[in-house]
N, C-alpha and C positions, 0 to 999 in steps of 0.2 A: 564546695559542698551546697549543693539546692537544699533551701528550705522554703515555706510558706512563710508567704507575706499577708498583710492585709491591709486594707484603710478602710478606716469608720468615715463614714458619709453621709453629711446633713445634704437633703435636697429635698424639693417640693414633692409631693407624693404622687402629683400627674407626670413628674418627669422619672419616675421610677423605670416605667416600662421602656422606655426610650435607652436608657442607659443600659439598661440589662441587653436590650437589642444591638447596642453599637458595641458593646465587650461582647457580645456572642459572635456580631461578625469578625474580631479579630481573634478569632479559634485558636485557643490553646495562651493566650494573655491572661485571663483570670475568669472568673466566676463571681456572678454577686448574688448577694442573699439578702432579704429584705427582714430586717431585724425588727421596726415596726412601720408598716406602711401608711397611719393617718400621720404621723410627725413626720415621714420623709426620713428616716432612720436605715441604710444600708452598708453593708459591708462587700466589697472588693476583695476578695481572697485569688493570690496570683504567687508565686515564685520570686526567689531571690535574683532572681537571673532576669524577669521580665517586670520587676519593680519599676524601675526607670520608665520603661515603654508606657506601662498602665499607666502612672503619675502624669506622662505627657498627655494620654488618651482622657483623662480626667480633667487634667488643665484645659486641654483645647473645648471641650464639651461646658465647661466654664466661662470659656472666654468668648463663644461663638453659638450657644445651643440652650443651656440648660443653667438652674442656680444649681451650684454644685459647690460644696466647702468639706475640705479634707478636715474633721475633725482632732481626727490620732492615727498616726501609722506605727508599722513595726511588724516584728515576727508575729508569725499568727500565733493565736493565742489556745486553740483547739477547738474553739466553739463555733456550734456551726447554725 
């Protein structure tokens, strides 16, 4: 059964737009929601089918392009 899944992420405020554009480029993998732009807190919402792919993208972004840290992940809480 496919369920929604989320990653709570800490990044720099100047990296939020770049992360959003990368996730948009992977059509259907995940949606970025900005929780607190000043603090660089975002959520990437995906599905359980794509959570591993989304995590690979997040990890690659952190290794090569931006400061990014997964603070928490799990089934989507339903908050937007």
